[in-house]
C-alpha positions as CSV (number, residue, x, y, z in Angstrom):
1,M,78.4,80.1,83.5
2,N,78.8,82.8,86.0
3,E,82.1,82.9,87.9
4,I,82.1,83.4,91.6
5,L,85.5,84.9,92.5
6,Y,85.9,87.2,89.5
7,G,83.3,89.7,90.7
8,V,84.4,89.7,94.3
9,N,86.5,92.6,95.5
10,I,90.2,91.5,95.8
11,I,90.6,93.2,99.2
12,L,87.7,91.0,100.5
13,I,89.4,87.9,99.2
14,A,92.7,88.8,100.7
15,A,91.1,89.6,104.1
16,T,89.1,86.3,104.1
17,L,92.3,84.3,103.4
18,L,94.3,86.2,106.0
19,V,91.6,85.0,108.5
20,I,91.2,81.4,107.2
21,V,94.9,80.6,106.8
22,P,95.9,81.2,110.5
23,L,92.7,79.2,111.5
24,A,93.9,76.4,109.3
25,I,97.3,76.4,110.9
26,Y,95.7,76.4,114.3
27,G,93.2,73.6,113.4
28,G,96.0,71.5,112.0
29,Y,98.1,72.0,115.1
30,Q,95.2,71.0,117.4
31,L,94.5,67.9,115.2
32,G,98.2,67.0,115.4
33,L,98.3,67.2,119.2
34,K,95.4,64.7,119.4
35,R,97.1,62.2,117.1
36,Q,100.7,62.8,118.2
37,A,100.9,59.5,120.2
38,L,99.7,57.4,117.2
39,Y,102.8,58.3,115.1
40,S,106.2,56.7,115.2
41,D,109.3,58.5,114.1
42,P,109.2,57.1,110.6
43,M,105.6,58.1,110.2
44,K,106.4,61.7,111.4
45,S,109.2,61.8,108.7
46,Q,106.7,60.7,106.1
47,V,104.3,63.5,107.1
48,A,107.1,66.1,107.0
49,S,107.9,64.8,103.4
50,I,104.3,65.2,102.4
51,Q,104.3,68.8,103.8
52,G,107.3,69.6,101.7
53,S,105.6,68.2,98.6
54,L,102.5,70.2,99.3
55,L,104.5,73.4,99.6
56,G,106.3,72.5,96.4
57,L,102.9,72.1,94.7
58,L,101.8,75.4,96.1
59,S,105.0,77.1,94.6
60,L,104.3,75.4,91.3
61,L,100.8,76.8,91.2
62,L,101.9,80.2,92.2
63,G,104.5,80.3,89.4
64,F,102.0,78.9,86.8
65,T,99.4,81.5,87.9
66,F,101.8,84.4,87.7
67,S,102.9,83.3,84.2
68,I,99.3,83.4,82.9
69,A,98.5,86.6,84.7
70,S,101.6,88.5,83.5
71,Q,100.9,87.3,79.9
72,H,97.3,88.6,80.1
73,F,98.5,91.9,81.5
74,D,101.2,92.3,78.8
75,K,98.7,91.5,76.1
76,R,96.2,94.1,77.4
77,S,98.9,96.7,77.5
78,E,100.1,95.9,73.9
79,A,96.5,95.8,72.7
80,M,95.8,99.3,74.1
81,K,98.9,100.7,72.4
82,E,98.0,99.1,69.1
83,E,94.5,100.5,69.2
84,A,95.8,104.0,70.0
85,N,98.3,103.8,67.1
86,A,95.6,102.5,64.8
87,I,93.2,105.3,65.7
88,G,96.0,107.9,65.4
89,T,96.9,106.6,61.9
90,T,93.3,106.6,60.8
91,Y,92.8,110.2,62.0
92,L,95.9,111.5,60.2
93,R,94.9,109.8,56.9
94,A,91.3,111.1,57.3
95,H,92.7,114.5,56.5
96,S,93.3,113.4,52.9
97,L,89.7,112.4,52.3
98,P,87.4,114.4,50.0
99,D,85.8,117.5,51.5
100,T,82.4,115.9,51.2
101,V,83.3,113.5,54.1
102,K,86.4,114.8,55.7
103,N,85.0,117.0,58.4
104,E,82.3,114.5,59.4
105,T,84.8,111.7,59.5
106,L,87.3,113.7,61.7
107,G,84.5,114.6,64.1
108,M,83.4,110.9,64.4
109,L,87.0,109.8,65.0
110,K,87.3,112.4,67.8
111,K,84.2,111.0,69.4
112,Y,85.4,107.5,68.9
113,V,88.5,108.2,70.9
114,D,86.5,109.6,73.7
115,V,84.3,106.5,73.8
116,R,87.4,104.2,73.8
117,V,89.0,106.2,76.6
118,Q,85.8,105.9,78.7
119,A,85.7,102.2,78.0
120,G,89.3,101.8,79.2
121,E,88.4,103.6,82.5
122,N,85.3,101.5,83.1
123,S,85.4,98.3,85.1
124,V,84.6,95.2,83.2
125,V,82.3,94.2,86.1
126,N,80.1,97.2,85.3
127,T,78.6,95.3,82.5
128,L,75.6,97.5,81.6
129,Y,77.8,100.6,81.1
130,R,80.5,98.7,79.4
131,E,77.9,97.2,76.9
132,S,76.5,100.6,76.2
133,L,80.1,101.9,75.4
134,L,80.8,98.9,73.2
135,Q,77.5,99.5,71.4
136,E,78.3,103.2,70.8
137,A,81.7,102.3,69.5
138,S,80.2,99.8,67.2
139,E,77.7,102.3,65.8
140,L,80.5,104.8,65.2
141,R,82.6,102.2,63.3
142,V,79.6,101.5,61.1
143,K,79.2,105.1,60.3
144,L,82.9,105.6,59.7
145,W,82.8,102.7,57.2
146,D,79.8,104.2,55.4
147,L,81.6,107.4,55.1
148,A,84.7,105.6,53.8
149,M,82.5,104.0,51.1
150,K,81.2,107.4,50.2
151,S,84.7,108.7,49.9
152,V,85.5,106.0,47.5
153,R,82.6,107.0,45.3
154,D,83.8,110.6,45.4
155,D,87.5,109.9,45.0
156,D,88.8,106.3,44.5
157,R,92.5,107.1,44.4
158,V,94.8,105.0,46.6
159,A,96.5,108.1,47.9
160,T,93.3,109.4,49.4
161,S,90.5,106.9,50.1
162,G,92.6,103.7,49.6
163,L,95.1,104.4,52.4
164,Y,92.4,105.6,54.7
165,I,90.3,102.5,54.3
166,Q,93.4,100.4,55.1
167,A,93.9,102.4,58.3
168,L,90.2,102.1,59.2
169,G,90.4,98.3,58.8
170,D,93.4,98.2,61.2
171,L,91.3,100.3,63.6
172,I,88.5,97.8,63.5
173,D,90.9,94.9,64.0
174,A,92.6,96.7,66.9
175,F,89.2,97.1,68.6
176,G,88.6,93.4,68.4
177,T,92.0,92.5,69.7
178,R,91.8,94.8,72.7
179,D,88.3,93.6,73.6
180,E,89.3,90.0,73.4
181,A,92.4,90.8,75.6
182,L,90.1,92.4,78.2
183,N,88.0,89.3,78.4
184,R,90.9,87.0,79.1
185,H,91.7,86.0,82.7
186,I,92.8,83.0,84.7
187,P,90.2,80.2,84.7
188,E,88.4,80.2,88.1
189,V,89.2,76.6,88.7
190,I,92.9,77.4,88.9
191,N,92.2,80.2,91.5
192,F,90.1,77.7,93.5
193,L,93.0,75.1,93.3
194,L,95.4,77.8,94.5
195,I,93.2,78.7,97.5
196,I,92.7,75.1,98.4
197,A,96.5,74.5,98.2
198,I,97.1,77.5,100.5
199,I,94.6,76.3,103.1
200,L,96.0,72.7,103.0
201,S,99.5,74.0,103.3
202,G,98.5,75.9,106.4
203,C,96.9,72.9,107.9
204,S,100.1,70.8,107.2
205,I,102.3,73.3,108.8
206,G,100.2,73.2,112.0
207,Y,99.9,69.4,111.9
208,T,103.6,68.8,111.3
209,S,104.5,71.3,114.0
210,A,102.4,69.4,116.6
211,L,103.9,66.1,115.7
212,S,107.3,67.6,116.2
213,N,106.4,68.9,119.7
214,H,106.6,72.6,119.0
215,R,104.2,75.4,118.0
216,P,104.1,76.7,114.4
217,S,107.0,79.1,114.1
218,V,106.6,82.8,113.4
219,V,108.6,82.3,110.2
220,A,106.1,79.6,109.0
221,I,103.1,81.8,109.7
222,G,104.8,84.8,108.1
223,F,105.5,82.7,105.1
224,M,101.9,81.8,104.7
225,I,100.8,85.4,105.1
226,V,103.2,86.4,102.3
227,V,101.8,83.7,100.1
228,V,98.3,85.0,100.7
229,I,99.3,88.6,99.9
230,L,101.2,87.3,96.7
231,T,98.1,85.3,95.6
232,S,95.9,88.4,96.1
233,M,98.2,90.5,93.9
234,L,98.3,87.8,91.2
235,M,94.5,87.8,91.1
236,D,94.5,91.6,91.0
237,L,97.1,91.5,88.1
238,D,94.6,89.4,86.1
239,R,91.7,91.7,86.6
240,P,91.4,94.6,84.1
241,K,90.1,97.9,85.4
242,R,89.9,96.7,89.0
243,G,92.1,97.0,92.0
244,V,95.6,98.4,92.3
245,I,97.5,97.0,89.2
246,Q,96.1,98.6,86.0
247,V,97.2,99.0,82.4
248,S,98.2,102.6,81.8
249,Q,96.1,104.4,79.2
250,K,98.8,107.0,78.6
251,N,98.9,106.3,74.8
252,M,95.2,106.6,74.4
253,L,95.0,109.8,76.6
254,D,97.9,111.4,74.7
255,L,96.1,110.7,71.5
256,Q,92.8,112.1,72.9
257,K,94.6,115.3,73.9
258,E,96.4,115.6,70.6
259,I,93.2,115.2,68.6
260,R,91.4,117.7,70.8
261,N,94.2,120.3,70.4
262,S,94.1,119.8,66.6
263,H,90.5,121.1,66.4
C-alpha cells in the first residue's frame, strides 16, 4: 500500500498546517458565536473540560510520536556505525588473505564502501537510484563471498581465511540491519491521527473562546503554531535522508577516506 504523507515534502506539510490551523481556530470561533446563546454556564464548563482533554490527548500523541521517531533515528545511527565498523574490520582482515585473492578482494571492498556511502546520501524516496545501489552492493557481496570461498581452498587456516570469513559475515549482517532501519518509520495512520488532533484542538480553542465571550488569545494561537512546527520536526526526524535532521555519515566517510589513503 502506497503511503500518502511519506513522499510529501515536510516543508509543504508544515506550510499547509500553518494555514489550516488558524482557519480551524477561526471556524470554531465563528461556530461558537452562533451557538453561544444555546449554552448555559454548566454546559460551557463541560465544553472547556472537553477542550482540556483534547489538548491532553494531543500532548499524548506528540509524546508517543516523538518516542517512536527518536528510537528510529537512534537505530539508524547505530546501524550506520555498525556497518562502518564491520566493513573496516573486513578490510583489515582481507590483508591476511592469500595473494591469489587479496588484491581483488581489497579492490572490491573499496568499491563497496563507495557504494554504501552513495546509498547513505541518497533519499529513500528516490527509489530507482536506491534500488540500483542496493543491487550493486548485493552483487559485490556475492563476489566477495566467492573470493572468500576461493581463499579457503587456497589457504584454510583460521588465522587467514577463517577470521576474514567471520568478518565478511558480520558485514553482510550489518547491511541487512542498516537497510531494515532505513525502512522503519512511523505508521502513517499515527501521523494522520496527530494532524486530525491538531485541527480539532484548533477548532476547540476557537469554539471555547467564543462561548467565553472573548477572541482566541495570542498565546493560544502561538501555542498551536508551536505544536505545528514541533509536529513537522517529528515527521522530519523520522524520514531518513530527507529534510533537515539527518543521521551523520561521519564514520562511513572516515572509513572511505582511510581506505582510499591506504591504496
